[in-house]
KOLTORTI-854084 format. One record per residue (C-alpha): residue in one letter; x, y, z. Coordinates in steps of 0.2 Angstrom, whole numbers, padded with zeros to 4 digits, always signed. Layout:
N
AXYZ
...
//
This chain:
385
M+0059-0191-0346
L+0067-0206-0355
P+0056-0220-0360
M+0055-0235-0349
S+0065-0250-0358
T+0070-0261-0344
G+0052-0269-0340
E+0047-0286-0343
S+0037-0281-0359
A+0053-0275-0367
A+0062-0291-0363
A+0047-0302-0370
W+0047-0291-0386
R+0065-0295-0389
E+0063-0313-0386
L+0049-0314-0398
L+0058-0305-0412
S+0074-0315-0409
A+0065-0332-0410
F+0057-0327-0426
A+0074-0321-0433
D+0080-0339-0430
F+0064-0349-0435
D+0070-0350-0453
N+0084-0361-0448
L+0072-0375-0446
F+0068-0376-0464
L+0085-0370-0471
Q+0096-0383-0463
G+0097-0398-0451
P+0085-0413-0451
K+0070-0403-0457
A+0078-0394-0471
V+0066-0393-0486
R+0071-0396-0504
G+0069-0382-0517
Q+0066-0364-0518
T+0047-0366-0519
A+0048-0374-0501
V+0060-0360-0495
S+0049-0346-0501
E+0034-0354-0493
G+0043-0356-0477
Y+0045-0337-0477
Q+0027-0334-0481
N+0023-0346-0467
L+0034-0336-0455
A+0025-0320-0459
T+0008-0329-0457
L+0013-0336-0440
L+0020-0319-0433
A+0004-0310-0438
L-0007-0324-0432
S+0001-0327-0415
L+0000-0308-0411
D-0018-0308-0416
M-0023-0323-0406
H-0013-0319-0390
F-0006-0301-0390
F-0021-0292-0397
A-0034-0304-0390
D-0046-0297-0377
A-0058-0308-0367
V-0066-0293-0359
A-0072-0286-0376
P-0070-0301-0388
R-0071-0302-0406
F-0069-0315-0419
L-0054-0314-0431
D-0050-0325-0446
T-0037-0338-0442
L-0039-0349-0458
T-0048-0345-0474
P-0048-0352-0492
F-0044-0335-0500
R-0032-0326-0489
P-0014-0332-0492
D-0009-0325-0475
R-0021-0336-0467
R-0016-0353-0473
W-0007-0364-0460
G-0008-0378-0448
G-0019-0390-0458
D-0031-0379-0466
N-0043-0383-0480
T-0050-0375-0495
D-0068-0376-0491
C-0069-0369-0473
Y-0068-0352-0464
Y-0061-0353-0446
E-0063-0339-0434
Y-0056-0337-0416
A-0059-0327-0401
V-0053-0329-0383
V-0063-0330-0367
D-0061-0328-0349
P-0069-0344-0341
R-0076-0334-0326
R-0087-0323-0338
T-0102-0329-0348
Y-0103-0326-0367
R-0116-0327-0381
V-0110-0333-0398
S-0123-0330-0412
G-0123-0330-0431
V-0132-0330-0447
P-0129-0346-0457
N-0131-0338-0475
D-0124-0352-0487
S-0115-0363-0475
T-0116-0381-0478
M-0111-0385-0460
Y-0104-0374-0445
S-0099-0377-0427
V-0093-0369-0411
T-0078-0377-0402
V-0070-0372-0386
Y-0052-0378-0383
N-0042-0377-0367
E-0025-0369-0365
P-0013-0379-0354
E-0001-0365-0352
P-0001-0347-0359
G+0000-0348-0378
A+0002-0367-0378
W-0008-0377-0390
P-0024-0386-0384
N-0023-0404-0378
R-0042-0405-0374
T-0059-0400-0382
V-0069-0392-0368
G-0085-0392-0378
L-0093-0393-0396
L-0109-0388-0403
Y-0114-0391-0422
D-0127-0382-0432
T-0139-0396-0428
D-0137-0392-0410
M-0142-0373-0412
A-0160-0371-0417
R-0163-0356-0429
G-0175-0342-0424
D-0188-0334-0434
D-0175-0321-0440
G-0164-0336-0447
G-0151-0333-0434
F-0144-0345-0421
S-0135-0343-0404
C-0127-0352-0389
V-0121-0348-0372
L-0103-0351-0365
G-0100-0349-0347
P-0094-0356-0330
A-0112-0361-0326
R-0129-0362-0336
P-0138-0345-0333
A-0154-0346-0323
G-0169-0349-0334
Y-0159-0353-0350
D-0161-0370-0357
G-0153-0367-0375
P-0137-0373-0382
F-0123-0372-0369
I-0105-0375-0366
E-0098-0375-0349
L-0081-0367-0348
S-0068-0376-0338
A-0055-0366-0328
D-0042-0369-0342
A-0055-0364-0356
R-0047-0351-0368
G-0051-0351-0386
V-0067-0352-0396
L-0065-0358-0414
T-0079-0357-0426
R-0079-0368-0442
D-0090-0364-0457
Y-0089-0377-0472
H-0094-0373-0489
E-0097-0385-0504
H-0094-0369-0515
P-0084-0357-0505
E-0080-0347-0521
S-0098-0341-0522
G-0106-0345-0505
R-0109-0332-0492
R-0100-0336-0476
V-0108-0337-0458
E-0109-0320-0449
W-0102-0323-0432
D-0103-0312-0416
I-0098-0314-0398
E-0102-0304-0383
V-0101-0304-0364
I-0118-0306-0356
D-0111-0308-0338
H-0094-0301-0332
A-0097-0309-0315
G-0092-0293-0306
L-0075-0293-0314
P-0068-0277-0322
V-0076-0272-0339
V-0060-0263-0345
A-0044-0273-0349
A-0030-0261-0345
K-0013-0270-0348
S+0001-0269-0336
D+0019-0272-0340
A+0017-0289-0334
D+0001-0292-0344
T+0010-0286-0360
A+0025-0297-0357
R+0014-0312-0353
S+0004-0309-0369
L+0020-0307-0380
R+0027-0323-0372
A+0010-0332-0376
A+0012-0327-0394
L+0029-0334-0394
R+0024-0350-0386
F+0010-0352-0399
A+0023-0351-0413
Q+0035-0362-0405
D+0022-0376-0404
M+0018-0374-0422
Y+0037-0375-0427
G+0038-0390-0416
L+0028-0399-0430
I+0033-0390-0446
P+0040-0391-0458
L+0034-0409-0460
I+0048-0420-0466
L+0045-0429-0483
M+0053-0445-0487
E+0064-0447-0503
R+0056-0457-0517
Q+0066-0473-0512
P+0055-0486-0504
V+0056-0489-0485
E+0057-0506-0479
L+0045-0509-0464
A+0048-0522-0450
D+0035-0534-0457
G+0043-0534-0474
Q+0031-0522-0482
S+0037-0507-0491
L+0031-0489-0489
T+0034-0475-0502
T+0030-0456-0501
N+0014-0458-0513
T+0004-0467-0500
L-0011-0463-0488
A-0012-0469-0470
P-0027-0478-0464
P-0041-0467-0459
Y-0044-0464-0440
R-0056-0455-0428
A-0049-0440-0419
G-0058-0444-0403
D-0058-0432-0387
A-0039-0430-0385
T-0031-0417-0396
F-0015-0408-0400
G-0020-0392-0408
Y-0036-0388-0416
S-0042-0405-0423
M-0061-0409-0423
Q-0066-0423-0411
D-0080-0429-0422
A-0069-0430-0438
C-0061-0444-0446
Y-0044-0441-0454
C-0033-0449-0467
L-0016-0441-0471
G-0002-0445-0484
G+0012-0438-0494
F+0015-0435-0513
S+0031-0434-0523
L+0028-0432-0541
E+0040-0430-0556
P+0033-0420-0571
G+0022-0432-0581
E+0017-0442-0566
A+0000-0443-0558
L-0008-0451-0543
V-0025-0459-0545
I-0035-0461-0529
T-0050-0471-0527
S-0061-0468-0512
R-0077-0474-0505
H-0086-0462-0493
P-0098-0467-0479
K-0114-0457-0476
C-0107-0441-0468
R-0111-0422-0466
F-0096-0417-0477
W-0080-0424-0483
N-0065-0416-0492
L-0047-0419-0498
T-0035-0405-0497
L-0017-0403-0504
W-0004-0395-0492
N+0014-0390-0493
Q+0026-0395-0480
Y+0020-0381-0468
M+0002-0389-0468
A-0004-0374-0479
A-0016-0377-0493
L-0008-0375-0510
D-0012-0358-0519
V-0031-0358-0524
E-0027-0342-0535
Y-0021-0354-0548
G-0034-0367-0548
R-0042-0378-0534
A-0031-0386-0521
G-0045-0398-0515
I-0061-0406-0518
N-0076-0410-0507
S-0092-0420-0506
G-0102-0406-0516
T-0090-0404-0530
A-0083-0422-0533
I-0091-0431-0547
P-0094-0450-0542
N-0091-0465-0553
A-0107-0476-0557
D-0103-0487-0542
G-0103-0473-0530
S-0084-0472-0528
V-0074-0456-0531
T-0059-0456-0542
I-0047-0441-0539
V-0032-0438-0550
I-0017-0428-0544
S-0003-0421-0554
R+0009-0407-0556
E+0000-0400-0571
P-0018-0398-0574
L-0027-0414-0581
D-0044-0417-0589
H-0052-0428-0576
P-0067-0419-0568
N-0060-0423-0551
A-0042-0418-0556
I-0031-0407-0544
S-0015-0399-0549
T-0001-0397-0537
K+0004-0381-0546
D+0020-0389-0550
H+0024-0393-0532
P+0035-0408-0533
E+0030-0414-0516
G+0018-0411-0502
L+0004-0418-0492
M-0014-0425-0494
S-0027-0423-0481
F-0044-0432-0481
R-0057-0427-0468
W-0075-0434-0465
F-0087-0426-0453
H-0101-0435-0444
A-0097-0451-0453
D-0108-0466-0449
E-0093-0477-0450
L-0074-0477-0452
P-0071-0473-0470
E-0063-0487-0481
H-0044-0485-0484
P-0043-0476-0500
S-0032-0484-0514
I-0018-0475-0522
E-0008-0478-0538
L+0006-0469-0546
I+0005-0469-0565
S+0010-0459-0580
A+0000-0444-0582
A-0003-0449-0600
D-0012-0464-0594
A-0023-0455-0581
P-0041-0457-0583
T-0050-0442-0591
A-0068-0446-0586
V-0078-0455-0572
S-0081-0473-0574
//
Protein backbone atom coordinates (compact mmCIF):
# COMPACT_ATOMS: atom_id res chain seq x y z
CA MET A 1 0.00 0.00 0.00
CA LEU A 2 1.35 3.40 -0.96
CA PRO A 3 1.66 5.93 1.91
CA MET A 4 -1.06 8.54 2.05
CA SER A 5 0.39 11.89 0.89
CA THR A 6 -2.64 13.87 -0.15
CA GLY A 7 -4.12 14.62 3.27
CA GLU A 8 -4.32 18.00 4.97
CA SER A 9 -1.39 17.18 7.22
CA ALA A 10 0.91 16.71 4.20
CA ALA A 11 -0.14 20.10 2.83
CA ALA A 12 0.31 21.78 6.23
CA TRP A 13 3.78 20.26 6.60
CA ARG A 14 4.87 21.68 3.26
CA GLU A 15 3.40 25.08 4.16
CA LEU A 16 5.46 25.12 7.34
CA LEU A 17 8.72 24.15 5.63
CA SER A 18 8.16 26.57 2.74
CA ALA A 19 7.56 29.45 5.10
CA PHE A 20 10.71 28.73 7.11
CA ALA A 21 12.68 28.45 3.88
CA ASP A 22 11.67 32.03 3.12
CA PHE A 23 11.82 33.66 6.56
CA ASP A 24 15.51 34.54 6.17
CA ASN A 25 14.54 37.02 3.45
CA LEU A 26 13.20 39.20 6.27
CA PHE A 27 16.67 39.84 7.64
CA LEU A 28 18.68 39.50 4.41
CA GLN A 29 16.88 42.08 2.28
CA GLY A 30 14.16 44.69 2.25
CA PRO A 31 13.19 47.20 4.96
CA LYS A 32 14.22 44.91 7.85
CA ALA A 33 17.60 43.88 6.43
CA VAL A 34 20.22 43.70 9.17
CA ARG A 35 23.75 45.07 8.99
CA GLY A 36 26.79 42.82 9.38
CA GLN A 37 27.56 39.11 9.44
CA THR A 38 26.99 38.79 13.19
CA ALA A 39 23.37 39.87 12.79
CA VAL A 40 22.92 37.52 9.82
CA SER A 41 24.35 34.57 11.76
CA GLU A 42 22.09 35.35 14.70
CA GLY A 43 19.19 35.45 12.27
CA TYR A 44 19.77 31.83 11.32
CA GLN A 45 20.18 30.88 14.98
CA ASN A 46 16.84 32.54 15.63
CA LEU A 47 15.24 30.64 12.73
CA ALA A 48 16.40 27.33 14.20
CA THR A 49 15.15 28.38 17.63
CA LEU A 50 11.71 29.37 16.33
CA LEU A 51 11.27 26.21 14.26
CA ALA A 52 11.99 23.97 17.25
CA LEU A 53 10.02 26.11 19.66
CA SER A 54 6.92 26.47 17.49
CA LEU A 55 6.77 22.69 17.07
CA ASP A 56 7.27 22.14 20.81
CA MET A 57 4.55 24.62 21.76
CA HIS A 58 1.97 23.69 19.14
CA PHE A 59 2.71 20.41 17.36
CA PHE A 60 3.92 18.31 20.28
CA ALA A 61 1.82 20.12 22.92
CA ASP A 62 -0.80 17.94 24.60
CA ALA A 63 -3.51 19.38 26.84
CA VAL A 64 -4.69 15.88 27.83
CA ALA A 65 -1.29 14.85 29.21
CA PRO A 66 0.44 18.22 29.62
CA ARG A 67 4.03 18.81 30.59
CA PHE A 68 6.08 21.95 31.07
CA LEU A 69 8.84 22.65 28.56
CA ASP A 70 11.57 25.28 28.54
CA THR A 71 10.67 28.18 26.30
CA LEU A 72 13.32 30.68 27.43
CA THR A 73 16.30 30.12 29.69
CA PRO A 74 19.49 32.05 30.45
CA PHE A 75 21.79 29.17 29.56
CA ARG A 76 20.35 27.47 26.46
CA PRO A 77 21.32 29.33 23.27
CA ASP A 78 18.43 27.58 21.50
CA ARG A 79 15.96 29.10 23.97
CA ARG A 80 16.74 32.80 23.69
CA TRP A 81 14.12 34.76 21.75
CA GLY A 82 11.13 37.06 22.00
CA GLY A 83 12.36 39.43 24.71
CA ASP A 84 13.98 37.01 27.14
CA ASN A 85 16.28 37.94 29.97
CA THR A 86 19.33 36.47 31.59
CA ASP A 87 17.81 36.03 35.07
CA CYS A 88 14.66 34.03 34.39
CA TYR A 89 13.52 30.55 33.39
CA TYR A 90 10.25 30.40 31.47
CA GLU A 91 8.30 27.16 31.08
CA TYR A 92 5.13 26.56 29.06
CA ALA A 93 2.30 24.03 28.87
CA VAL A 94 -1.00 24.00 27.00
CA VAL A 95 -4.41 23.45 28.58
CA ASP A 96 -7.91 22.57 27.45
CA PRO A 97 -10.21 25.10 29.18
CA ARG A 98 -12.84 22.40 29.72
CA ARG A 99 -10.52 20.39 31.98
CA THR A 100 -9.19 21.18 35.46
CA TYR A 101 -5.47 21.19 36.24
CA ARG A 102 -3.20 21.40 39.25
CA VAL A 103 0.08 23.27 38.86
CA SER A 104 2.58 22.63 41.64
CA GLY A 105 6.21 23.23 42.36
CA VAL A 106 9.16 23.44 44.72
CA PRO A 107 10.69 26.95 44.89
CA ASN A 108 14.31 26.01 45.59
CA ASP A 109 16.43 29.19 45.19
CA SER A 110 13.96 31.29 43.21
CA THR A 111 13.74 34.99 44.07
CA MET A 112 10.25 35.34 42.58
CA TYR A 113 8.02 33.03 40.56
CA SER A 114 4.59 33.14 38.98
CA VAL A 115 1.96 31.30 36.95
CA THR A 116 0.23 33.16 34.09
CA VAL A 117 -2.51 31.85 31.80
CA TYR A 118 -2.81 33.50 28.37
CA ASN A 119 -5.49 33.28 25.72
CA GLU A 120 -5.13 32.20 22.10
CA PRO A 121 -7.30 34.31 19.75
CA GLU A 122 -6.76 31.87 16.86
CA PRO A 123 -4.81 28.59 16.64
CA GLY A 124 -1.16 29.50 17.08
CA ALA A 125 -1.78 33.25 17.32
CA TRP A 126 0.03 35.19 19.97
CA PRO A 127 -2.02 36.09 23.05
CA ASN A 128 -3.78 39.43 23.28
CA ARG A 129 -5.10 38.98 26.81
CA THR A 130 -3.99 37.71 30.20
CA VAL A 131 -6.55 35.21 31.51
CA GLY A 132 -5.14 34.97 35.03
CA LEU A 133 -1.99 35.50 37.08
CA LEU A 134 -0.73 34.16 40.41
CA TYR A 135 2.54 35.17 42.06
CA ASP A 136 4.50 33.21 44.62
CA THR A 137 2.95 35.42 47.30
CA ASP A 138 -0.50 34.16 46.23
CA MET A 139 0.43 30.49 46.66
CA ALA A 140 1.15 29.52 50.25
CA ARG A 141 3.83 26.90 50.80
CA GLY A 142 2.95 23.67 52.55
CA ASP A 143 4.83 21.81 55.25
CA ASP A 144 6.92 20.11 52.57
CA GLY A 145 8.01 23.50 51.17
CA GLY A 146 5.99 23.11 47.99
CA PHE A 147 3.13 25.17 46.58
CA SER A 148 0.23 24.56 44.22
CA CYS A 149 -2.71 26.19 42.47
CA VAL A 150 -5.67 25.02 40.40
CA LEU A 151 -6.75 26.08 36.91
CA GLY A 152 -10.15 25.19 35.50
CA PRO A 153 -13.49 26.32 34.09
CA ALA A 154 -14.91 26.55 37.63
CA ARG A 155 -13.49 26.38 41.13
CA PRO A 156 -13.68 22.75 42.36
CA ALA A 157 -16.19 22.12 45.13
CA GLY A 158 -14.60 22.41 48.54
CA TYR A 159 -11.37 23.98 47.19
CA ASP A 160 -10.55 27.45 48.52
CA GLY A 161 -6.90 27.69 47.46
CA PRO A 162 -5.24 29.73 44.69
CA PHE A 163 -7.31 29.47 41.51
CA ILE A 164 -7.37 30.79 37.93
CA GLU A 165 -10.64 30.47 36.04
CA LEU A 166 -10.03 29.31 32.48
CA SER A 167 -11.96 31.24 29.86
CA ALA A 168 -13.09 29.52 26.67
CA ASP A 169 -10.05 30.88 24.78
CA ALA A 170 -7.48 30.01 27.48
CA ARG A 171 -4.61 28.09 25.94
CA GLY A 172 -1.13 28.52 27.44
CA VAL A 173 0.30 28.42 30.97
CA LEU A 174 3.58 30.27 31.31
CA THR A 175 5.67 29.98 34.46
CA ARG A 176 8.37 32.51 35.35
CA ASP A 177 11.20 31.83 37.76
CA TYR A 178 13.49 34.79 38.54
CA HIS A 179 16.94 34.50 40.09
CA GLU A 180 19.37 37.11 41.36
CA HIS A 181 22.15 34.57 40.78
CA PRO A 182 20.93 32.12 38.11
CA GLU A 183 24.43 30.77 37.56
CA SER A 184 24.34 29.15 41.01
CA GLY A 185 20.68 29.00 42.10
CA ARG A 186 18.45 25.97 41.71
CA ARG A 187 15.40 26.67 39.58
CA VAL A 188 11.79 25.98 40.50
CA GLU A 189 10.66 22.40 39.90
CA TRP A 190 7.31 22.76 38.10
CA ASP A 191 4.66 20.11 37.49
CA ILE A 192 1.20 20.11 35.89
CA GLU A 193 -1.47 17.40 35.94
CA VAL A 194 -5.10 17.03 34.97
CA ILE A 195 -7.30 16.47 38.02
CA ASP A 196 -10.66 16.47 36.20
CA HIS A 197 -11.14 15.56 32.54
CA ALA A 198 -14.82 16.60 32.70
CA GLY A 199 -15.89 13.39 30.96
CA LEU A 200 -13.69 14.13 27.93
CA PRO A 201 -11.39 11.50 26.35
CA VAL A 202 -8.20 10.85 28.27
CA VAL A 203 -6.19 9.86 25.19
CA ALA A 204 -5.27 12.45 22.56
CA ALA A 205 -5.23 10.50 19.27
CA LYS A 206 -4.49 12.84 16.34
CA SER A 207 -6.51 12.69 13.16
CA ASP A 208 -5.26 14.05 9.85
CA ALA A 209 -7.18 17.26 10.53
CA ASP A 210 -5.70 17.52 14.06
CA THR A 211 -2.17 17.11 12.71
CA ALA A 212 -2.74 19.72 10.02
CA ARG A 213 -4.25 22.12 12.56
CA SER A 214 -1.31 21.80 14.92
CA LEU A 215 1.23 22.26 12.11
CA ARG A 216 -0.55 25.40 10.95
CA ALA A 217 -0.71 26.64 14.53
CA ALA A 218 3.07 26.21 14.74
CA LEU A 219 3.43 28.23 11.55
CA ARG A 220 1.10 30.96 12.79
CA PHE A 221 3.13 31.28 16.00
CA ALA A 222 6.32 31.82 13.97
CA GLN A 223 4.58 34.25 11.60
CA ASP A 224 3.48 36.40 14.54
CA MET A 225 7.06 36.45 15.83
CA TYR A 226 8.47 37.42 12.45
CA GLY A 227 5.88 40.15 12.20
CA LEU A 228 7.95 41.82 14.94
CA ILE A 229 11.55 40.84 14.24
CA PRO A 230 14.14 41.68 13.31
CA LEU A 231 13.65 44.99 15.05
CA ILE A 232 14.82 47.89 12.92
CA LEU A 233 17.69 49.91 14.39
CA MET A 234 18.22 53.48 13.27
CA GLU A 235 21.46 54.73 11.81
CA ARG A 236 23.61 56.84 14.09
CA GLN A 237 22.38 60.12 12.60
CA PRO A 238 20.00 62.10 14.85
CA VAL A 239 16.30 62.01 13.91
CA GLU A 240 14.43 65.30 14.18
CA LEU A 241 11.08 65.04 15.97
CA ALA A 242 8.04 67.20 15.28
CA ASP A 243 8.57 69.27 18.44
CA GLY A 244 12.13 70.12 17.48
CA GLN A 245 13.80 67.58 19.78
CA SER A 246 16.23 65.04 18.40
CA LEU A 247 16.35 61.33 19.09
CA THR A 248 19.34 59.07 18.47
CA THR A 249 19.85 55.34 18.76
CA ASN A 250 21.55 55.56 22.14
CA THR A 251 18.42 56.45 24.08
CA LEU A 252 15.91 54.86 26.45
CA ALA A 253 12.19 55.48 26.10
CA PRO A 254 10.22 56.51 29.21
CA PRO A 255 9.15 53.60 31.45
CA TYR A 256 5.55 52.41 31.16
CA ARG A 257 3.23 49.90 32.85
CA ALA A 258 2.18 46.92 30.78
CA GLY A 259 -1.42 46.76 32.04
CA ASP A 260 -4.01 44.11 31.25
CA ALA A 261 -3.80 44.24 27.46
CA THR A 262 -0.91 42.36 25.89
CA PHE A 263 0.50 41.21 22.62
CA GLY A 264 2.58 38.16 23.26
CA TYR A 265 3.73 37.17 26.70
CA SER A 266 4.29 40.45 28.55
CA MET A 267 3.65 40.58 32.30
CA GLN A 268 0.66 42.72 33.26
CA ASP A 269 2.16 43.85 36.59
CA ALA A 270 5.53 44.82 35.08
CA CYS A 271 6.99 48.18 34.12
CA TYR A 272 9.15 48.26 31.01
CA CYS A 273 11.70 50.64 29.53
CA LEU A 274 13.22 49.93 26.12
CA GLY A 275 15.99 51.47 24.04
CA GLY A 276 18.66 50.82 21.45
CA PHE A 277 22.44 51.04 21.45
CA SER A 278 24.84 51.73 18.61
CA LEU A 279 28.49 51.74 19.63
CA GLU A 280 31.79 52.16 17.86
CA PRO A 281 34.90 50.56 19.35
CA GLY A 282 36.12 52.75 22.19
CA GLU A 283 32.67 54.16 23.02
CA ALA A 284 30.53 53.54 26.10
CA LEU A 285 27.03 54.27 27.31
CA VAL A 286 26.65 55.36 30.91
CA ILE A 287 23.14 54.77 32.30
CA THR A 288 22.09 56.22 35.63
CA SER A 289 18.88 54.82 37.06
CA ARG A 290 16.87 55.15 40.26
CA HIS A 291 14.71 52.22 41.18
CA PRO A 292 11.48 52.33 43.18
CA LYS A 293 10.77 49.69 45.79
CA CYS A 294 9.95 46.52 43.84
CA ARG A 295 10.22 42.74 44.02
CA PHE A 296 12.83 42.52 41.28
CA TRP A 297 14.35 44.59 38.45
CA ASN A 298 16.84 43.89 35.71
CA LEU A 299 18.40 45.22 32.53
CA THR A 300 19.10 42.89 29.60
CA LEU A 301 20.92 43.50 26.31
CA TRP A 302 19.26 41.98 23.23
CA ASN A 303 20.19 41.53 19.61
CA GLN A 304 17.74 42.55 16.86
CA TYR A 305 15.83 39.27 17.32
CA MET A 306 15.02 40.17 20.95
CA ALA A 307 17.39 37.46 22.17
CA ALA A 308 19.77 38.04 25.08
CA LEU A 309 23.38 38.36 24.03
CA ASP A 310 25.52 35.28 24.66
CA VAL A 311 26.06 34.72 28.37
CA GLU A 312 28.79 32.18 27.66
CA TYR A 313 31.24 35.06 27.19
CA GLY A 314 30.24 37.22 30.13
CA ARG A 315 27.04 38.60 31.53
CA ALA A 316 24.50 40.23 29.24
CA GLY A 317 22.40 41.74 32.00
CA ILE A 318 22.31 42.99 35.55
CA ASN A 319 19.64 42.79 38.24
CA SER A 320 18.55 44.12 41.60
CA GLY A 321 20.64 41.49 43.37
CA THR A 322 23.88 41.89 41.41
CA ALA A 323 23.95 45.67 40.78
CA ILE A 324 26.21 47.67 43.11
CA PRO A 325 24.46 50.98 43.96
CA ASN A 326 26.04 54.38 44.35
CA ALA A 327 26.11 56.08 47.75
CA ASP A 328 22.89 58.00 46.93
CA GLY A 329 21.03 54.79 46.02
CA SER A 330 21.16 55.31 42.26
CA VAL A 331 22.70 52.67 40.00
CA THR A 332 25.28 53.43 37.31
CA ILE A 333 25.56 50.89 34.47
CA VAL A 334 28.28 51.08 31.83
CA ILE A 335 27.75 49.41 28.43
CA SER A 336 30.51 49.03 25.85
CA ARG A 337 31.64 46.67 23.13
CA GLU A 338 34.64 45.56 25.17
CA PRO A 339 34.76 44.61 28.88
CA LEU A 340 35.32 47.57 31.21
CA ASP A 341 36.27 47.77 34.88
CA HIS A 342 33.13 49.24 36.46
CA PRO A 343 31.40 46.70 38.79
CA ASN A 344 28.15 47.24 36.84
CA ALA A 345 29.77 47.07 33.39
CA ILE A 346 28.13 44.97 30.66
CA SER A 347 29.89 44.14 27.40
CA THR A 348 27.98 43.80 24.12
CA LYS A 349 30.53 41.11 23.14
CA ASP A 350 31.56 43.39 20.27
CA HIS A 351 27.99 43.70 18.96
CA PRO A 352 27.95 47.15 17.34
CA GLU A 353 24.20 47.58 17.85
CA GLY A 354 21.28 46.05 19.67
CA LEU A 355 18.61 46.74 22.26
CA MET A 356 18.32 47.43 25.98
CA SER A 357 15.40 46.32 28.13
CA PHE A 358 14.68 47.37 31.73
CA ARG A 359 11.93 45.59 33.70
CA TRP A 360 10.54 46.18 37.18
CA PHE A 361 8.08 43.86 38.96
CA HIS A 362 5.65 44.94 41.67
CA ALA A 363 7.05 48.45 41.59
CA ASP A 364 5.41 50.77 44.12
CA GLU A 365 5.50 53.56 41.54
CA LEU A 366 6.42 54.14 37.92
CA PRO A 367 10.25 54.19 37.73
CA GLU A 368 12.05 57.40 36.88
CA HIS A 369 13.26 57.76 33.31
CA PRO A 370 16.90 56.52 33.36
CA SER A 371 19.47 58.99 32.04
CA ILE A 372 21.91 57.87 29.37
CA GLU A 373 25.11 59.42 28.00
CA LEU A 374 27.43 58.38 25.16
CA ILE A 375 31.09 58.94 26.06
CA SER A 376 34.55 57.63 25.29
CA ALA A 377 35.21 54.28 26.96
CA ALA A 378 38.45 55.77 28.27
CA ASP A 379 36.40 58.30 30.21
CA ALA A 380 33.88 55.78 31.61
CA PRO A 381 33.69 55.49 35.39
CA THR A 382 35.47 52.53 36.93
CA ALA A 383 33.90 52.60 40.42
CA VAL A 384 30.59 53.42 42.06
CA SER A 385 30.24 57.00 43.30
